[in-house]
N, C-alpha and C positions, 0 to 999 in steps of 0.2 A: 495414777493414770494407767489405763490398761495398755497392753502391748499392741492391740489392734485399735478398733474404734472404742473410745471410752464411753461409759454409761453416764449420761448427764444426771447430776443430782437435781431433784426438784427444788426450785427456788420459791420459798414462801414470801408472802408480802412483807412480813417483818424483816426477813433477811435482806430484801431489796431496799427497804427503808433504811436499814442499818448501813448498807453499802453507800446509799446516797448521802447519808449523814456524814460518814467518814470522808467521802469524796469532797463534800462541801467544806468540811473542817480543814482538810489539807489545802484546798484552794484558797480559803481565807488566810491560812498561815503563810502561804506562798505570797499573798498580796501584801501582807503587813510590812515587810522591809523595803518594798519598792518605793522609790522616790523619783521625782522628776518625770512622771508620766506625761506623754503628749497631751496637751489640753485642747488642741485643735487639729483638724485634718492637715493644716499647713505644716505642722510639726511632725508629721508621720515620718518615722525613721526608715530610710532605705528606698530604693527605686521601686521595688515591688509594692510597698505600702502605698506610695503615691499613685501608682497605676490603679490599684484597687479602689482608692478614693475617687479617682477620675471616672472609673467605671460606675461607681455608685451615683456620682453626680449626673452622669449622662449614660444610662444603661443601653440606649439604642445606638451608641457610637462605639465602634470597635477601636481598641487602643493599639496594642501590639502583642504579638505572640511571645511566649505561651500564655502570658497573663490574661489576655483577652478571651482565651478559651474557658476560663474559670468563672463562669457567669453567675453561679448560684448565690454565693455569699454577698457580692456587691449588689445583686438584685434584691436580696432580702434587706440589706442595709438601706437601700433606696425606698423600699416599700414600708419599712417601719416608720411610725409617726414620731420619730425622734431625730435629734441632730445626728449627723453622720458619725461624729465621735462617739456618742452614746450608743448608737446602733451597732457599730463595729465592736465596741467594748462588750456590749450585751451578747453579741453572737460569739465572740471569742470565749467569754466566761461560760456560756451555755455549751459551746463545743468542748471545752476542757472538762466540764462537769459530766457531760454525756459520754465522753471518751472513757473516763474512769468508771462510771456506772456500767456502761455496756461492756467495758473491758472485764469487769467483775463477772458479768453474765457469760462472757466468752470463756473465762477461766473455769466457770462451773460446767460449761459445755465440754471442756476437756476432762471432766471427771473429778475435779478438785473439790474438797469440802468447803463449807462456808468460811471457816476460819482461815484456811490456806488461801482461798480466793481473796479474802480481805487483806491478807499480807501482800498478795500480788497487786491489789488496788493501791495499797500504801506505797509500794515501790513505784507504781505508775504516777500517782498523784504527787509524790515528793521528788520526782525527777527534775533536774535543773532546767529542762526545756519549758516547764510550766511557768516559771518566772519570766523566761524569755518571751513567751507568747503573751503573757500579761503586760509586759513592757511594750511590746510592739503588737498591739491588739488590732491592727489593720490588716493582718494576714488572714488567708483563707484556711490555713493548715488545721487549726483546732476543729472546725466544723467538718472539714474534709476527712480528718482522721476518725472522728466520731461516726460518720456515715460509713466509712470503710470498715470500721470495727463491727458495725451493725450488719454489713454484708457478710462478714466472716461468721457471725453468729448464725445467720440464715443458712450459710453453707454447711456449718456443722450440724444444724438441725435438718438438713436436706429439704428445706422449704424452697423449691425451685422457683415458684412464682414470686414469692417475696424477695428472693435473691435477685431476680431480674429487675423488679421495681426499684429496690434499694441501690443496685448497681447503676441503674439509669440516673437516679438522683445524685449518687456519690460522684459519678463521672462528670457531672455538671459543676461539682464543687472543685474537683482537681482530677487531672488525668491519671494520677497515681492510683486511683481506684481500680484500674485495670491490672494492678499488681496481683490482685486476688485470683485472677483467672487460672494460673497454674494450680492453686490450691483447690479451686473448684474442679478442675479436670482430674487431679489425683484423688480427690474425694469420691467423685463419681466412678472412677476407674478402679477404686480400691487399691490405689498406689501402683497400679500397672502403668508403665511409661508409654505403652502403645495400646490404645483401645479406641477403635473407630466409633463405637456407639457412644462412649463418653465424650469424645470430641464433638460429635454432632449435637449432643445435649448442651455442651458448653456454648457452642456457636448460637444455638437457639436461645439460651438464657441471656447471653451477652448481646444479642442482636439489637434490642432497643437502645442500649447504651452506645454500641458502636455506631448505630444510625445517627444518634444525637451528636456524637463526637464528630462524625463526618459532616453533618449539617452545619455545625458551628464552624468547622474549619474551612469548608468550601463555600457554603451559601452565604454565611453572615460575614465572615472576615474578608471575603472578596479575593482570597488567594490561599495558598497552602505553603507553609514553611516546613520543609522536611525534618529539620532538627533545630528548633528554635530555642535550645536550652543552653547554648554557649553564651556566657556573659558578654556584654558589649566590651569592645577593647578599652573604652574609657573607664570601665568599672573595675576597681581593684578586687580581685578574687581572694578571699581569705583562705590561706593554706591550712590544710589539715595534717600536714606532714612536714618533716624537715627540721624541727627543733623540739626541745623538751616540752615547752609550753603548749605547742600544738598537739603533741601526743597526750599530754595530761588532759587537755580539754576533750580530746576524742575519747579518752578513757571515761571521763566523768559523764559525757553525754551518751555513752554506750551502756549506761546503767551500772557502771563501776564493776564490782566483783561479780555481779550477776552474769556478766558476759562470759566469765571464766567458768562459772557453774554451768551455764547453758552449753558451752562447748564440751565440757566434760560429760554432761548427761546426754548429749545428743546420740552418743553411741551405745547407751544403755539399752537393755532389752525392753524396758518399760516405755522408753521414749523414742526408740528408733523409728517406728512407723510415723509418729508425729513429725520428727525431724525431716524425714523424707518428703512428706506432704508439704511442709512449709519452707523447705530449703530454697526453692525458686523465688518465693516471695521475699525472703531475706536477701537473696542475691540481688534482686531488683532494687530493694531498698538501699543496700550498700552501694550500688552502682551510681546512685545520685551524688555520691561524694566526688565523682569525676567531673561533674559539670556545675554543681551548685555553688553560688557565691557565699552562702552561709550554710555549710554542710552540717554543723553540729545539731541544729534544730531538726533537721530531717531524719536524724537517727532515732527520733522519737517514734517514727513509723515502724521501727523494728520491734516494738514491744510485744506484738502478738506471737513472736517467736522466742525472743530472749527471756522474757519473764516466765512464760509457761515452762520452758526447759529448766530454768533456775528453780521454779517451784517444785520440780520433781525431787529436789534435795530435801525440801521441807516435808513433802509427802513421805519420803523414805524414812526420815527421822521419826515422824509421827506414828508410822506403822511398826517400826522395829525398835524404837526407843521411846515408847509412850510416856514413861515417867520422866525422861530427860527433855522431852519435846518442848514444854513451856519455857524452860530456861534457855535452851539452845536457840529456839526460834526468836526469843526476845533479844538475845545477844546479836544474832545475825541482823535483825531489823534495826537494832540500835547502831550497829556498824554502818549500815547503809545510810541512816539518817544523819548521824553525827560524826562519822569518820569516813566521808565519801572518798577520800584519797587513799585510804588504807587498804592494803592487800593482805598483809600478814595476819591481822586480827581475824577477819571473817574466814579466810582460808584455813587458819589454824583451828578455828571452831569446827569447820567442816571435816578436817583431818581427824580431830578428836572424836567427832561423832562416828566417822567411819571405823576408827579403831575400836570404839565401844561396840559397834555392830559386829565387827569381826570377832571380838572376844566373846560376845554373847552367842554367836552362831557356833563358835568352836566349843563352848561349854555345853551346848545342847547336843552336839554330835559326839 
């Protein structure tokens, strides 16, 4: 990845097919160990799942904020000529598949090669949230994340008209689509924090989505809840802090050791510009931990920041240690897939690669 705006590699049809195949394979493997899936809408786990089912059964009736604002997925489930259970399952599977494939395209937009982008897709498709979303397939998150990832691809390609259209659609799936607006602003302003022209462009691009959001909140819901994200008093909020088990789950759902690689690479010369542009998006994603009842699954929305920053390590190894790259990359991917709780093994591999790079550079000088 370049220090400023990276040069996107051209994606061939064969590479896209390969990415879709890997994504489908990972999704199938994630589905294999799952047992006891809900067989009917009445068995939908969690309050939000039941509300989305109610929205699909009666799309013209407003339920309760903030769930009632997320109209797209329940409306699609209602429109499909399938039982609601099958419709929601199909939309969740499609959303997860699209998230992985469009995520691959996003990694290519950041300048990564086909092989490194496939590694990123593997990290994304093998994340523990995938099984969670397959278990509770009545949620809107998979399709919302797929659409939001597509918005980020449009932003990286500076396709403003397409960005406006996709942002409008994504905002109807979930309001977290607006998390991308700081990325849009910093992309248009070339990472300048104050730029009046860029701000005007952002407002113009976001206007259709903002208008739709206001219409849903004021005209259709019949009222406006200023901050409807606090869980009801009767609903037990899952803690993400306070005991070892909570921290371990938080670690796993933050993409494991990739989070440490991302933090370490954020200050590097190659990735500093990217980290600056995407830091507000990550901050908004992490802020969801303060109000969500099931925080771990929402950390999946942080992949557009965490995984690209971690992939910088793979890119560095491939350029500076090309003969070692196949072995080291395989070991790092193996650690992610089969040693998800381990920290010593993957970081030990990274330290070894850094030492080999330093030794090679010293020998050349």
